[in-house]
N, C-alpha and C positions, 0 to 999 in steps of 0.2 A: 667224579664223587670228593673222596681225598682229598686228591689235588687242590679241588677247590678250594676246600676248608682248609687245607696247608694255608692258600695264601690267604685266605679270607685274615686267619690268625697272622700270621706273618704281616698281611697290609696292617693291622688292629693295633698288632708291639710296634709297628713304622709309626702309624700317628702319633703314639701317646710315646717314643721320641721326639718330634717334630715338635710337639705340644710339650716334651719338656725343656724346650727353648724359643715356645708358645706362636709356635708353626701350628698351623690350622692347616694341614691338610688338601681336607674338602674343601674347606673356600680356596687353594691354591686348585683341585681339581676340575672346577666350574669357570674360574681363569680362564684355565686351558683349556678348556671342550668351546671356549668363547673364538681362539680364535681361527682363522683361516685362510689353511695359505692357499697363496695362489700354485698350481702345477700346472706348467710347462712342458705344451702341445710337442715343440721341438724335439723334449729327447728322447720319441718313441719314432721317428722318423730322420733320422741326423740329419737336420732339417732341412729336409726336399722339400713336403711342401705338395702342394696338390696343379700347382701353375699346370697349364696344356702353354711350355718352352720350353726354347734351346737353351743350351750353357749350362754349364757348375750348378750342381747342385746345394751352392752357400761358398760365400765371400766377403771381401771387404774384413780380414784379420778372423773368421770363422774358419773354427777347421776342425773337423769331427775325425777322429782319426781311429779303428778297428773293424773290423770287420765281423761279430755277432754274428750269427744267423740269425731270422726272425722278425726281421725290423717292422714298421708298418708300410704295408702300397695304397694304402688305401683309406678315403673316412671312415669308416667302420671297420673298418681292419685295429683303426686308432683308438675308436671310440672304445671299441670291447676291449682295447688294451689300459682305457684310461679309466676305464672301469672295475678291470680288475684292480688295480692299482690302488682307486680312492677303499677296496671293498676289504683291502692289508692295512690301511691309514686310522688310526682313531680319530674321530672328531669330523667337522660339515669340512667342508673345501671348496676352491673355485679352480678354477682353472681360464689358464692364460693361454691365448690362441695368438700368433703372430694376421700378417693380410695371405702370405703367401698358401695358405691351408682352406683359404674360403674353395664352398663347392660349387663350382663354378660347371659343372653340366659337362667335363667333358671338352668345353671351350676354351679356345682359348684368349681370355679377353687382360686387356694389360691393364696398369698397376691403377694407370690415371685414370682408367675407366669403371673399377671396383664399386659396388649397391648395397647397402645391407640384405638383399635376397641371394644375395650367392654365402652368406652366411645365417639365412636365415636358418635351415639344417641345422646351425649351431646351439644356433639360441635354443630351435625345440627340443634338443637330446639333453640342453642344459636342464630346460624344464625339467625334465622328464628324471634324471639323477636329483635334482634340487638344488644346482651344484651356482653360485652368479659365475660370470668371462668376463672376464681382463679383455682389451684388445692389444697389439703394436702394430703401427705402419710397418713393413720391411720396407727398406733401403735398401738393398743390399741384396745379391743375386741376382743382374740384371745388369744388363749391356748398358742403362743410364747412369752403370754405376758403377763404369768397366778405368773413369778416369780418374776413381779415387773421389772424384767427390761429388755431391749431389747440392744435398741444399744453397752449400758454398759456393754453391761452380759458380763460373767467371762466364760461363754460356751459359744463356738464357732461354735457351730451349731447355737447356735438362733441370739447370734451378727448377723453370714452371712445372714438366711433368713433377717434381720431388714434390713442390707444394700443394700441385691439386691432389697428386697421391695422397699427404696427411691429411690433407683438407679434408678428404673424404671416409680416414678412417677416426677422424672425431665423430663425426657425420654417424658412420656407421658405427660406431663406439655406443651413441650415444641412441641409440638407436635398440643398442643393447640392456643399455643401464634401464631403457624405459619398461621396454619387452618381459627384462625379469624381479624390476621393482628391484635392481639392487647397482649403485653406482658404478660402473663399469671404469678401471680404470687404464687409458691411454698411454702407454709410452713410448715418448718416442728415445731413436738411441739411432747415427748413423752413423757412416763409416769415413768420412771424412775428416781425409790427413794425407801426409807425404808421409815417403819413405829416405827422404835427404832434406838438405837445408833444402830452407822453405823460405826467400826472401820476404814473401807479402803476403808472413800470417796475421797482418792485424787488417790486411784487406780482402783474407776470407769472414775472417771474423764478423766484419763490418757489414757483409754480405750475406752473411747466418743468421744477425742478428734482427738483417731486414725481413729476411723470406721466414722466419718464426716468426715474426710480426705480422705477412697475410697466412700465417696459418691460424692463429688464436683470432685472428681477430674475428670471428661469429665468436660468438658467448653459449657455454649450455647451460642448463641447470645443472649446481651442482649435485642434486641426486641422484642423477643419471648418470654423470660422466664429469670425472676426474682427472685432469691431467697431471703430466711426470716429463722432467727430461730427461738421461741422463747419458754421463761423463765419461770416459777413459783416458786414459792413460799414454794408453799406446797398443799398439794392438801391428800383425802382420801384413807388412804394404804399409804403416804410419808409424814407426819405429820413430822418430823423427816429431814428427810434429802430428797432434789433432788436432783442428779447429774446437772439436767443441769440451773442451777441459773442462773439468772439475768448479773451476775458480773460472770461466763460464756460466758456465750453466749456474754457477750458485748462485750470479750475479744477477740471471736473464729471468732464476723462478724467483728467487724473490722480490725480484720489482711488477715480477707480472702474475704473483702469487699464484705458484705452479707449485705444483710435487718434485721436491728431488729423489733423484729416483742412484741408491746408494748398490752398487755392483761390487761387491767382497772381492772379487777379483781387477777392477780395474780399479784396481792404485799399485801404489810400488810395494812394494813386497815387505819390507821392515813400516808401513802406513798401519793404524788400527783405525781401521771402519767401524769399531767398534767405541771409540773417545768421538766419530764425526756425527755422533746422536745427538748429546748432551749439546753440540755446539750448536746445531743449526736449528735444536726442535724453539728458542725462544722467538724464533726469526720467523719459523712456517707457520703452519697450523699441522699440516702432519707432511710422510716424510714415505719414504718407496724404497723399500731395500729388498733387492735379487743376492741371496744364498748362495753359493757358487765358494770353489775350494781352487785357489791359482796353487800350481806347482811350477815352484820358479816364475811362474810366467800367469795371464791370464789362460789357464789349459782351461779351468770350468771343469774342473774333475769333479766327480758326487763325491757332497760333501755325509762329510762324517762328523763326529761327534768331538767336535776337537778342542781344542781350546781359545779357536779365533771363531769359533760357533757361539759355546758357550761366554765368551767375553760380553758377543753380541747378544745374548739376553738375558745377561746380570745388566748390560744398562738399558735396554728397553724395557729391564722390571724396572729397576732402581730409578729410574725416569718415573718411573709411576704414565708409560706413555705406553700398552700396552693394543690401546683405540685410539693412535696416533702415530702407528708403525704399522703398516702394512707390508706382508712379507711376503714373497715370490721368490722362487726362486727358480734357478737358471744355468743351468747346468746341459752338458752330454757328451755321453760315453757311448759308447759302439763297440768297446771291448767288452762287455757285460751280456748279460737282460736288459733288456730297456726296462723294465716291470721294476724288478728288482733294484734300478737304477733305481725309478721313483721312487718305490718302497723307502728304501734307505737312507731318503737326503731325506725326506718329508720328516721322517721318524726321528731324524738325526736332531732336525732342528726343533720339533717337540722335546724331545730331551731336553735339547739345552734347556726351551722356557722352562719344563717341567723344576727342572733341578734349579734355577732360579729363582720361580714362584716361590719354594720351598729355604728359600733364605731369611733365616728373623732376621727380614732389613731395620723393624726397629731397632733394633736389640744394636744392632749393627754401630745404624747410626749415632745411637748414643753413647755406646763405645768411644766413637771417633772422634763427637762433640764435649765429650772430655776429656779426647785426649789420651785414653786409652791404651793405644795405637797396637800393646803388645798384647791382651786381650781379643782384640778387637779381630788381629792374623791369626791369633790362639785358634781364636771363634772359626775363622771363616776356614782353617788349616781341618777341625772336627767335619766342620761337613764336607766336606768332598769325602769321607769314609761312613754316613750318613748312608739311610735307603733306601738311595732316590730310584733300584733298580725297582725295589718290592712294589714301588708307590706306580712305577711306573706298569709295570703287570697286573696289576688290580687293576690300572685303568685301560690299558687295554680289554682284558677280560670284561668289564663291565662297556664294554664299546663293542665287544659282539670283534675283535681280530686278533688274532693268534701272536705270540711271542717265539722266541727262541727255535727251536727246531720246529713245531709245526709253520714255521711263518715257513722257511728255508725250504717245504715240502710242497706247500702251498703253490711257491714262484715258480718251484719246479714242473709242480704235475705239471699246470700250467702251460712250460714251454716244453714239455712235452706232447700237452693235447694240440696243444694250438700255433704256437711257435712254428714247431719241426715239421709243420704241417706245411709251412710257408714255404719254403725251396731257397 
């Protein structure tokens, strides 16, 4: 009781401090509560999936490192782990599912044969958990992707296989959206590219354009399905050439009115993904972000509250684009407790958004418009010492999720009781 009273007192004082700058803290918390992050299922099992097929767990530039015990081995285990993660993240969120995670009933179902029925149990579970569900075609970790080319392959048989796969994943996504009553975001990323000097760049990109036109030929109700395409700078095995570059997909998305997905790890380390938001918003209806943390390259480290994530959140809020920018997480770390990774990455993203929401934007913009750049910079510096941590702790307490040591204890207790028993 004393702890709660102390938190309420500290929160009241924090509200007064922010109010002196013209910031309504309660309004900021209402806005934060509206954010639904899409948690990626593949963090829970190191991108293995549940297909009955031989071959590597992942490929196409994807590499999970670490052998920490407790990875989910079945759909039921993955659901249980996700449920534990959601219980420790304030707010209401979504699930992001890859096609390789279908409930195939122990049968071998190739990717050009998947159907909505293979994802019915996921839909039922998401309805029970009150989660929205997003979906992704899985164009890697398959023998027909071994050449390094899928939708941009010069081989007609390979190309047709992947066209059919993505057609089916879009159909599944539309069924998901209609079933759950919230639009499913279907994201398409392909691993296509080459390790070294490539003579036929134009050839492969022309093929990809035609394949995408075939994939997106069928339209769906936007209330059920939203399509996004995701670019990449390079990957393992595609260091010299990626067919689906940022410029390629930006042109394609703008010309076809699709969502453009910006993955924080898919650009040069010195590029600002945050800066791309305001550059694209005048031309697109909305954007999809994959929040990740690259360390020297697209290494998909667990998201922390660092400068990159802070800048991303600031740009979203300053552009008044919280409703137009959809946020998903995309990292995979096999070197730590995987539930902890989900929780840490999600909460770090939400913390960044909270701090951005607590900026006195009108005041800062007025100072900038007046040319008072000193006062603008001084105020931004003062904000760094404002009690955002108190506001965050209060928000978590109000949402019924722990912070600090109790949060760490909850994750480690689940590890001892559940994860450690998996062998």
